[in-house]
PDB file of N, CA, C and O in Angstrom, chain B, residues numbered from 101:
ATOM      1  N   MET B 101       0.867  -1.186  -0.059  1.00  0.00           N
ATOM      2  CA  MET B 101      -0.048  -0.015   0.014  1.00  0.00           C
ATOM      3  C   MET B 101       0.880   1.240  -0.064  1.00  0.00           C
ATOM      4  O   MET B 101       1.895   1.318   0.627  1.00  0.00           O
ATOM      5  N   SER B 102       0.523   2.138  -0.863  1.00  0.00           N
ATOM      6  CA  SER B 102       1.264   3.389  -0.934  1.00  0.00           C
ATOM      7  C   SER B 102       0.793   4.376   0.012  1.00  0.00           C
ATOM      8  O   SER B 102      -0.360   4.267   0.429  1.00  0.00           O
ATOM      9  N   ILE B 103       1.526   5.319   0.404  1.00  0.00           N
ATOM     10  CA  ILE B 103       1.156   6.414   1.399  1.00  0.00           C
ATOM     11  C   ILE B 103       0.109   7.279   0.686  1.00  0.00           C
ATOM     12  O   ILE B 103       0.365   7.809  -0.395  1.00  0.00           O
ATOM     13  N   PRO B 104      -1.057   7.413   1.294  1.00  0.00           N
ATOM     14  CA  PRO B 104      -2.037   8.175   0.525  1.00  0.00           C
ATOM     15  C   PRO B 104      -1.650   9.631   0.385  1.00  0.00           C
ATOM     16  O   PRO B 104      -1.091  10.175   1.337  1.00  0.00           O
ATOM     17  N   ASN B 105      -1.910  10.329  -0.762  1.00  0.00           N
ATOM     18  CA  ASN B 105      -1.511  11.746  -0.881  1.00  0.00           C
ATOM     19  C   ASN B 105      -2.364  12.635  -0.106  1.00  0.00           C
ATOM     20  O   ASN B 105      -3.306  12.121   0.497  1.00  0.00           O
ATOM     21  N   THR B 106      -2.164  13.979  -0.023  1.00  0.00           N
ATOM     22  CA  THR B 106      -2.907  14.893   0.819  1.00  0.00           C
ATOM     23  C   THR B 106      -4.242  14.891   0.466  1.00  0.00           C
ATOM     24  O   THR B 106      -5.101  14.823   1.344  1.00  0.00           O
ATOM     25  N   ASP B 107      -4.574  14.966  -0.888  1.00  0.00           N
ATOM     26  CA  ASP B 107      -5.990  15.046  -1.422  1.00  0.00           C
ATOM     27  C   ASP B 107      -6.827  13.891  -0.868  1.00  0.00           C
ATOM     28  O   ASP B 107      -7.824  14.126  -0.186  1.00  0.00           O
ATOM     29  N   SER B 108      -6.444  12.685  -1.146  1.00  0.00           N
ATOM     30  CA  SER B 108      -7.251  11.589  -0.717  1.00  0.00           C
ATOM     31  C   SER B 108      -7.410  11.479   0.879  1.00  0.00           C
ATOM     32  O   SER B 108      -8.394  10.960   1.406  1.00  0.00           O
ATOM     33  N   TYR B 109      -6.336  12.022   1.582  1.00  0.00           N
ATOM     34  CA  TYR B 109      -6.415  12.040   2.968  1.00  0.00           C
ATOM     35  C   TYR B 109      -7.434  13.089   3.522  1.00  0.00           C
ATOM     36  O   TYR B 109      -8.208  12.854   4.450  1.00  0.00           O
ATOM     37  N   LEU B 110      -7.343  14.297   2.832  1.00  0.00           N
ATOM     38  CA  LEU B 110      -8.348  15.317   3.328  1.00  0.00           C
ATOM     39  C   LEU B 110      -9.768  14.782   2.818  1.00  0.00           C
ATOM     40  O   LEU B 110     -10.767  15.025   3.495  1.00  0.00           O
ATOM     41  N   HIS B 111      -9.846  14.157   1.794  1.00  0.00           N
ATOM     42  CA  HIS B 111     -11.119  13.664   1.303  1.00  0.00           C
ATOM     43  C   HIS B 111     -11.658  12.687   2.565  1.00  0.00           C
ATOM     44  O   HIS B 111     -12.724  12.876   3.150  1.00  0.00           O
ATOM     45  N   LEU B 112     -10.806  11.717   2.836  1.00  0.00           N
ATOM     46  CA  LEU B 112     -11.188  10.774   3.979  1.00  0.00           C
ATOM     47  C   LEU B 112     -11.645  11.554   5.222  1.00  0.00           C
ATOM     48  O   LEU B 112     -12.695  11.281   5.803  1.00  0.00           O
ATOM     49  N   VAL B 113     -10.863  12.479   5.583  1.00  0.00           N
ATOM     50  CA  VAL B 113     -11.084  13.395   6.846  1.00  0.00           C
ATOM     51  C   VAL B 113     -12.488  14.047   6.693  1.00  0.00           C
ATOM     52  O   VAL B 113     -13.287  14.063   7.629  1.00  0.00           O
ATOM     53  N   SER B 114     -12.750  14.578   5.486  1.00  0.00           N
ATOM     54  CA  SER B 114     -13.918  15.341   5.333  1.00  0.00           C
ATOM     55  C   SER B 114     -15.157  14.319   5.366  1.00  0.00           C
ATOM     56  O   SER B 114     -16.179  14.673   5.953  1.00  0.00           O
ATOM     57  N   ILE B 115     -15.095  13.134   4.787  1.00  0.00           N
ATOM     58  CA  ILE B 115     -16.053  12.192   4.817  1.00  0.00           C
ATOM     59  C   ILE B 115     -16.391  11.708   6.249  1.00  0.00           C
ATOM     60  O   ILE B 115     -17.551  11.566   6.634  1.00  0.00           O
ATOM     61  N   HIS B 116     -15.242  11.452   7.051  1.00  0.00           N
ATOM     62  CA  HIS B 116     -15.335  11.053   8.442  1.00  0.00           C
ATOM     63  C   HIS B 116     -16.098  12.257   9.149  1.00  0.00           C
ATOM     64  O   HIS B 116     -17.105  11.998   9.808  1.00  0.00           O
ATOM     65  N   THR B 117     -15.655  13.543   9.034  1.00  0.00           N
ATOM     66  CA  THR B 117     -16.302  14.526   9.747  1.00  0.00           C
ATOM     67  C   THR B 117     -17.801  14.589   9.458  1.00  0.00           C
ATOM     68  O   THR B 117     -18.626  14.741  10.359  1.00  0.00           O
ATOM     69  N   MET B 118     -18.123  14.467   8.171  1.00  0.00           N
ATOM     70  CA  MET B 118     -19.534  14.482   7.718  1.00  0.00           C
ATOM     71  C   MET B 118     -20.259  13.421   8.514  1.00  0.00           C
ATOM     72  O   MET B 118     -21.293  13.679   9.129  1.00  0.00           O
ATOM     73  N   MET B 119     -19.697  12.217   8.493  1.00  0.00           N
ATOM     74  CA  MET B 119     -20.377  11.076   9.177  1.00  0.00           C
ATOM     75  C   MET B 119     -20.650  11.452  10.627  1.00  0.00           C
ATOM     76  O   MET B 119     -21.739  11.284  11.177  1.00  0.00           O
ATOM     77  N   ILE B 120     -19.584  11.968  11.190  1.00  0.00           N
ATOM     78  CA  ILE B 120     -19.790  12.270  12.699  1.00  0.00           C
ATOM     79  C   ILE B 120     -20.943  13.461  12.962  1.00  0.00           C
ATOM     80  O   ILE B 120     -21.729  13.417  13.908  1.00  0.00           O
ATOM     81  N   VAL B 121     -20.910  14.453  12.034  1.00  0.00           N
ATOM     82  CA  VAL B 121     -21.959  15.483  11.948  1.00  0.00           C
ATOM     83  C   VAL B 121     -23.350  14.780  11.802  1.00  0.00           C
ATOM     84  O   VAL B 121     -24.277  14.977  12.588  1.00  0.00           O
ATOM     85  N   ASN B 122     -23.405  14.004  10.806  1.00  0.00           N
ATOM     86  CA  ASN B 122     -24.700  13.254  10.439  1.00  0.00           C
ATOM     87  C   ASN B 122     -25.167  12.455  11.547  1.00  0.00           C
ATOM     88  O   ASN B 122     -26.370  12.451  11.810  1.00  0.00           O
ATOM     89  N   HIS B 123     -24.296  11.735  12.268  1.00  0.00           N
ATOM     90  CA  HIS B 123     -24.618  10.876  13.383  1.00  0.00           C
ATOM     91  C   HIS B 123     -25.101  11.720  14.515  1.00  0.00           C
ATOM     92  O   HIS B 123     -26.108  11.391  15.142  1.00  0.00           O
ATOM     93  N   THR B 124     -24.381  12.860  14.817  1.00  0.00           N
ATOM     94  CA  THR B 124     -24.951  13.681  15.845  1.00  0.00           C
ATOM     95  C   THR B 124     -26.284  14.264  15.678  1.00  0.00           C
ATOM     96  O   THR B 124     -27.121  14.188  16.577  1.00  0.00           O
ATOM     97  N   VAL B 125     -26.548  14.937  14.378  1.00  0.00           N
ATOM     98  CA  VAL B 125     -27.731  15.510  14.093  1.00  0.00           C
ATOM     99  C   VAL B 125     -28.826  14.436  14.150  1.00  0.00           C
ATOM    100  O   VAL B 125     -29.895  14.631  14.728  1.00  0.00           O
ATOM    101  N   TRP B 126     -28.504  13.271  13.512  1.00  0.00           N
ATOM    102  CA  TRP B 126     -29.564  12.183  13.601  1.00  0.00           C
ATOM    103  C   TRP B 126     -29.983  11.665  14.972  1.00  0.00           C
ATOM    104  O   TRP B 126     -31.126  11.266  15.195  1.00  0.00           O
ATOM    105  N   SER B 127     -28.927  11.690  15.957  1.00  0.00           N
ATOM    106  CA  SER B 127     -29.190  11.251  17.246  1.00  0.00           C
ATOM    107  C   SER B 127     -30.161  12.430  17.900  1.00  0.00           C
ATOM    108  O   SER B 127     -31.185  12.150  18.523  1.00  0.00           O
ATOM    109  N   ILE B 128     -29.737  13.672  17.692  1.00  0.00           N
ATOM    110  CA  ILE B 128     -30.619  14.745  18.291  1.00  0.00           C
ATOM    111  C   ILE B 128     -32.036  14.636  17.669  1.00  0.00           C
ATOM    112  O   ILE B 128     -33.009  14.746  18.415  1.00  0.00           O
ATOM    113  N   LEU B 129     -32.199  14.429  16.362  1.00  0.00           N
ATOM    114  CA  LEU B 129     -33.594  14.358  15.657  1.00  0.00           C
ATOM    115  C   LEU B 129     -34.295  13.163  16.306  1.00  0.00           C
ATOM    116  O   LEU B 129     -35.428  13.298  16.769  1.00  0.00           O
ATOM    117  N   LYS B 130     -33.646  12.000  16.349  1.00  0.00           N
ATOM    118  CA  LYS B 130     -34.240  10.891  16.803  1.00  0.00           C
ATOM    119  C   LYS B 130     -34.844  11.003  18.300  1.00  0.00           C
ATOM    120  O   LYS B 130     -35.954  10.534  18.550  1.00  0.00           O
ATOM    121  N   SER B 131     -34.158  11.566  19.158  1.00  0.00           N
ATOM    122  CA  SER B 131     -34.518  11.764  20.488  1.00  0.00           C
ATOM    123  C   SER B 131     -35.740  12.865  20.493  1.00  0.00           C
ATOM    124  O   SER B 131     -36.691  12.749  21.266  1.00  0.00           O
ATOM    125  N   ASP B 132     -35.635  13.804  19.674  1.00  0.00           N
ATOM    126  CA  ASP B 132     -36.733  14.795  19.590  1.00  0.00           C
ATOM    127  C   ASP B 132     -37.991  14.087  19.136  1.00  0.00           C
ATOM    128  O   ASP B 132     -39.063  14.281  19.710  1.00  0.00           O
ATOM    129  N   VAL B 133     -37.855  13.203  18.029  1.00  0.00           N
ATOM    130  CA  VAL B 133     -38.952  12.557  17.585  1.00  0.00           C
ATOM    131  C   VAL B 133     -39.607  11.469  18.593  1.00  0.00           C
ATOM    132  O   VAL B 133     -40.812  11.215  18.616  1.00  0.00           O
ATOM    133  N   GLU B 134     -38.681  10.899  19.379  1.00  0.00           N
ATOM    134  CA  GLU B 134     -39.313  10.039  20.389  1.00  0.00           C
ATOM    135  C   GLU B 134     -39.876  10.937  21.475  1.00  0.00           C
ATOM    136  O   GLU B 134     -40.920  10.562  22.009  1.00  0.00           O
ATOM    137  N   LEU B 135     -39.384  11.943  21.826  1.00  0.00           N
ATOM    138  CA  LEU B 135     -39.884  12.813  22.822  1.00  0.00           C
ATOM    139  C   LEU B 135     -41.420  13.229  22.339  1.00  0.00           C
ATOM    140  O   LEU B 135     -42.364  13.214  23.128  1.00  0.00           O
ATOM    141  N   CYS B 136     -41.542  13.585  21.006  1.00  0.00           N
ATOM    142  CA  CYS B 136     -42.810  13.857  20.424  1.00  0.00           C
ATOM    143  C   CYS B 136     -43.772  12.795  20.576  1.00  0.00           C
ATOM    144  O   CYS B 136     -44.888  13.041  21.033  1.00  0.00           O
ATOM    145  N   PHE B 137     -43.418  11.593  20.219  1.00  0.00           N
ATOM    146  CA  PHE B 137     -44.330  10.475  20.261  1.00  0.00           C
ATOM    147  C   PHE B 137     -44.805  10.169  21.703  1.00  0.00           C
ATOM    148  O   PHE B 137     -45.935   9.745  21.945  1.00  0.00           O
ATOM    149  N   ALA B 138     -43.862  10.413  22.645  1.00  0.00           N
ATOM    150  CA  ALA B 138     -44.175  10.167  24.023  1.00  0.00           C
ATOM    151  C   ALA B 138     -45.175  11.131  24.537  1.00  0.00           C
ATOM    152  O   ALA B 138     -46.078  10.762  25.287  1.00  0.00           O
ATOM    153  N   TYR B 139     -45.039  12.323  24.161  1.00  0.00           N
ATOM    154  CA  TYR B 139     -45.956  13.552  24.401  1.00  0.00           C
ATOM    155  C   TYR B 139     -47.381  13.247  23.813  1.00  0.00           C
ATOM    156  O   TYR B 139     -48.418  13.477  24.434  1.00  0.00           O
ATOM    157  N   MET B 140     -47.327  12.702  22.545  1.00  0.00           N
ATOM    158  CA  MET B 140     -48.635  12.483  21.824  1.00  0.00           C
ATOM    159  C   MET B 140     -49.390  11.222  22.583  1.00  0.00           C
ATOM    160  O   MET B 140     -50.612  11.203  22.735  1.00  0.00           O
ATOM    161  N   LYS B 141     -48.536  10.204  23.025  1.00  0.00           N
ATOM    162  CA  LYS B 141     -49.125   9.223  23.741  1.00  0.00           C
ATOM    163  C   LYS B 141     -49.782   9.732  24.942  1.00  0.00           C
ATOM    164  O   LYS B 141     -50.911   9.341  25.237  1.00  0.00           O
ATOM    165  N   LEU B 142     -49.127  10.604  25.671  1.00  0.00           N
ATOM    166  CA  LEU B 142     -49.656  11.136  26.786  1.00  0.00           C
ATOM    167  C   LEU B 142     -51.063  11.908  26.573  1.00  0.00           C
ATOM    168  O   LEU B 142     -51.989  11.843  27.382  1.00  0.00           O
ATOM    169  N   LEU B 143     -51.086  12.555  25.518  1.00  0.00           N
ATOM    170  CA  LEU B 143     -52.205  13.381  25.279  1.00  0.00           C
ATOM    171  C   LEU B 143     -53.389  12.444  24.902  1.00  0.00           C
ATOM    172  O   LEU B 143     -54.500  12.673  25.380  1.00  0.00           O
ATOM    173  N   CYS B 144     -53.195  11.441  24.096  1.00  0.00           N
ATOM    174  CA  CYS B 144     -54.222  10.638  23.549  1.00  0.00           C
ATOM    175  C   CYS B 144     -54.740   9.542  24.651  1.00  0.00           C
ATOM    176  O   CYS B 144     -55.635   8.749  24.359  1.00  0.00           O
TER     177      CYS B 144
END
């Protein structure tokens, strides 16, 4: 395996960062949705 050049390394880092951001946003959204469902069950 050759040492990756800077471009592909930066590309990997940006993909990794995007995945972390997506995961964080998804976790927040998911907990919000679960809270919403719990609240609706409470009302019904």
